[in-house]
N, C-alpha and C positions, 0 to 999 in steps of 0.2 A: 504493500499499500504505499503510494507517495503522495504525502500532503504538501501543502504550501510550505517553502523554506522560509518566507518572511515571518508568516503567519507562526509557524513551529517555532520561531527563535523568540516569540514575545513570551517573556517568563511570567509565571504565575506568581503569586505574591509570597515572598520569603518568610510571610508572616503566618500562611495557612497553617500550617503545622498547629503553630500555639492556639491559634483561634479554634481548629477543630477539636483539639484537646479540650480547652475551657469549656465549651459548648456540650462536650460530651461528659464534663465533670457534673456542669450544672444539670445536664439531663437525667443522671443519675442521683438528683438530690443533694449534691455537693454545695456547700455555701460559697459559691466563687464571688471575688469582687472582682468586676471587669474594667478596666481603665481605657480599653479601646474604643469607646465611642466615638463615631465621625459625626455625630448629629445631637441636636439638641434634645434633651430628655423631657421635652415640653410638650403638649399636646398642641395641633394647630389650633389657633384661635376659632371660636365657636363662628363669627360672622364669616370667616373664609369659607368653613364646611356647608353652612346655608347659602352661601352664594353657589356652591356647586351642586345642592340639591335643587335648589333653584334652575340652573341651568338643566339638569335631567329632566325637570318637570315641564320644562320649556321645549324639550326635544332636541338639545344642542347636542347631539351625537352623532354627526355626521363630520366627512371631511371638511375641514378648513383650509386656508390658503398654506402652502408649505411652510411660509416664515412664520406664521402665526397671524391671529386675528387683527384686523385694522385697530378694535379699540383698545388690545392690550398693547399693540406697539406704541400706540399714542400715548399710553400710559407711562410706558417704558422711557419714552421722549422726554415727558415731564419729569421723571424722575431724575433723571440725568442733569435735565436743568436745574431741577430745585435743590438736589442733593451733592452734584458734581460741577456745576457751572459749565456744564457742556451742551452745545446745542446739535442735535441729531433731527434729521428728520426721519420719518417711518421706512423710508426705503434704505437707510443705513441701519435697520434693526433686524435680527432674526432670532427668533423663537424656538429653542430646541427642547431635546429631552433631556433636559438637566446642564447643568455647567460643564460636566464632562462632554457631553455630545458636542455643546458649543466648541470646546477645545478641540475635539477632534475635527469638527467641521475645518476651525480656523487652521490648523496644520495642514490638513487636506488642500486646502485653498490656495496656501503661500509657499509650500515646500515642492522643490523638484528631487530627484534623486541625488544624494550627496551634500544636500544643503545643509550647514552646520546650525543647531540652535543651541546657544548658549543657557544653561539652567545654573542658577546658584544652588549650590548643597549645604547643608540638608535640603530635599525638594520632597515635594510631594509625589509617592512612588509612581504614578500613572503618566507623569510628564514625560519620561524619558520613552516609554513604550506607545504613547501617542505619537511622538516624532518618528519613531522606528517604522511605526504602521503607513507613515504618510512617506518612506523611504529616505527621512532626513536622518541626520547622526547628532545626537545627543552630546555636548561639550560641557562637561560639569567643572563649575569654578567654585572651589571648597571657600568657603566663609567661615569666620572666626567667632567663638563665643563671646569674647572680649569686645566685639563689635555687634552684639546682640544678633549675631549671624545674618548681617547684612552686607549686601554685596557692595565693595569699595569700588569707586571709579577707576582705581589704577588697575585693579584685579579685572576688571572687564576689558579695560583696553588691552591688557595683554594676552585675553583669549579669543580676538578678533582676528581673523585669516580672511584671505579671500573668498571662502567658502561660507563665511559666516551670512546667514541670511534673518536671524531673528534671536530675540531675547526673551527671556520668559520672566515677569516679575510678578511675585506672588504677596500682595499685602492687604490686609494684614495675613500672615503667613501660617500654612500647615507645613511642617510639624513644629515650627519654631515659636510661634506667637511674635515675631517681631513686625514692626509697623514702620514702614518708611516715611520719615518726615520729608515736607515739602521741598527742601534745599537738596537733601541726599537725591530725590527724585529729579529734580532738575539737574543735578550733575550726570545722572544716565542718561536724561533726555538728551542732553547736548551732545554726547558720544553716539547714541542711536542716530540722531540726525546728520550728524558728521559722516557718519559711515553708512546710512540709509538703511538702517536696519528696523525689518518689523519690530515690534513691541507687542507680545502677547500678555496682557495684565490680567491677572486673576484676582479679581476683589469681589469673590464670593462671601468673604468673611466681613465685609464692611462695616456692617452693623455694629462688630464685635471690638471696640476700641477703648481702652480704659485711660484712667490718669489723666484726664483732660484733654488728651491727644484728640486731632482731627483726621480722620482718613481723607488723603487727597489721591485723586486719580492722575495717572502721569499724562493721560489724555488732555487734561486740563490746562498744561502748561504752556500752551502755544498751538498755533495752526499747523506746524510743520510736525510737532510730534503727535498731534491729534491723528494726522493723515495716516502715519505708520503705526498707530496703535488698534490693536484690536482688545476691545475693554469686554471681559467676559464676567457676567455676574448671574444670578438666579434667587430663587425666592425660599430654595431649600433650607438656609443655613437662618436667615432673618426671621423668618416666619414659621419655623418648625415645619416645613413642609417636605422634608428629604423625599417621601415615597411617593409623591404627586409629579415628579420628575418633570419640573420645568426651570429652564435656563436661559439665558439669553446673551447676545453680543451685538455691541456697536462697532461699526469701522468703516472706512471708504467705502461707497458704494459699489465699487468695483471688486471689492472682497465680499463683502455682503453676497452680490450676486453669484459669485463661483462657491460659496458657502452653500447658499439657498439651491444650486444645482447638485450639489453633492448631497445636501439633505433629501432633495426630491428622489432621487433614486436610492436612497439606503432605508430611510423611515418615512417618507412623506412627513405631515405635519405632526405636531405634540398633539397628546392627548386633549381632546376638545374639552373636556370638563374641566381639566387641571388648568387650562389657559381661562377660563371664565373665572376660576378659584383665585387665579394668579392675580387678574385684575382687581379683584376684590381687595386681595393682600396690598397692592400697590396704592391704591386709592384709598383704603379705609384707614381707621385709626390706628397709631403706633402705642397705645398704652402697654399692650401685653409684650411687645419687642422690648421697649425700656425696661419692664420688670425682669424679664428675661436676663437680659445685659446686666442688670443689677445683681442678680443672683449668681452668675456667672463671676463677677467680680469679687462678690464675698469668697466664694469656692477659691478662685485663683490667690486670692491673698492668704488665705488659710494653707491650702497645696504649698505653697512656695515656702513659707515661713516653716511648715511641719517639716518639708522635705531638709531644708537648710539646719535643720535640728539634729539630723541622723549623721553621726560620724560616717565618713566614706561616701557621703551621698552631697550633690550640691545640684544648683540649677540656676538660671538667670529669673528676671522676673518678665514674663510675657507681657506685651502690650496690647496683644490684641489676640482675635480666633478664640478657642478655649483648649489649648494644649500646653503642656509642660514639658520641655525637654529636660530630662535627668541626667546629669553627668554621671556615669558609673565607672570612670577610668581608675578612679582609686581601689576599687575591688577586682578588677580584672587580674587574674593572674591567683587569684585567692580560690579555695575548694569548699564545694558543699558536700559533705559526705562522700569524700574521695571524687566528687566529679569538679574537675576544673572549669572556671569561669574563663574562657577566652575570648569573651564578646559578647553584645546584646543578644544573640540569640541563645546561647548556652544559659545566659544570667536570667533571661525571660523564662525558658524552659525549666529551671532549676527552681525559681521562685515559684511558677504554677504547682509545682510538684511539692515543694516545701510548704506554702502557705496559701496556696489557692487564690493568688493574685495574679490577673492576667495583664500584662502590659506589651506594647509594641515595641519589638526591636529596632532598635535606630539604624541597624545595617538596612531595611527596606528602604531607608531616606537618604540611604549614603552616609551614614552618621553613625559607625560601629561602637563609638565609646558612650554612646546614649541610647536611652529609652524613651519612649514617648508615653506621656498619660493625659489622660483627657479628664477636664473638669467638668463635661458635661453628664455628671453622674452626681447622685444625690450627696449633700455634705455628710450624712451618716456613712454612706458608703467609704467617701473619701477617708473619715477619719479611721474606719476600720479596716481599710485596704493599706494607709500607710502606716498604721499599728504594725499591721502584719509585715510589711516591707522593712520596718526596724527591726523587728524580730530576725528576720531571714538575713539581714547583715550582720545581727550579732552571733549567728551559728558559722558565719563564715572564717576559714580558718586560712591562715598564711599571711 
């Protein structure tokens, strides 16, 4: 049996075994504390669900335009204007089956075989695979914890070659929680414009920023960078709508046209009912969003303080999203009951066996000295899980 060489080269998740083991333990009745959540642990606001029911009752169950219903695209344009200071026309908007689908469409639209895409590391694990699916070549630029894992202009310049086509910026960031400030983005934008690089700006965690920071979209920093930027966002994180699968992108009309053509032959339109729910989300009250972010903030502060109180572990204070990158470099080389901790995968595996706590190994994000913990879980579980992690660290030898 001969399968596609390209598709067969796409890796499965390095964390799949850990996740499968944790789920099996839970199914057997074990009290597993899971820190892997990549979605808010809140329900979708009721007014959004009511809008979906109303759309069903109105019979809005047929195909829609490939790039999304007109009302939703207009609402997205207003959102960009009000929240980001960006002027887009509906013809510059495409609605897709989640932000990941928008990213897939974007790379399919801009890349030719061999084109390089610069991806700051640590990175969300799907970026390199989405690039490879579009016949591109991911080029990783390592960032530093002391810089809050943010890409430095001098490192970006060094990574650019004649084959460089695009740069990925993710702010607020998964997995690091960093948020790029306006001046930092301005420096990156100047390099992108000078080298005529596309910027794929993943802003899906836009609503989750803390400590008085403001989210800035790199596309808002001038007409030249705007023309080069594909802004990707969605309703999943902001409105606790991960299962509804609605994301969207804004870009130059030429880019959106190609993205729409790709989408028309792969998935057609996004779910019609979810589009009407998303319309309600973007145009409705934001009280529940603010309350959710406030709760994340409380959990964030507790988690960071608690991790930094455990000898051998440390972390930076994330400024956005709902993740903490926990530094485990001081315990690498130690052993747990004869099992050597030689990286994030063995750390996560031993922790799950020893204390029934599931974390995401940093090797999946290109950062093997770290593990990712989500605070999109209850404060009670955060307290319980971190107490177990401390107990595990005390058991390590060497």
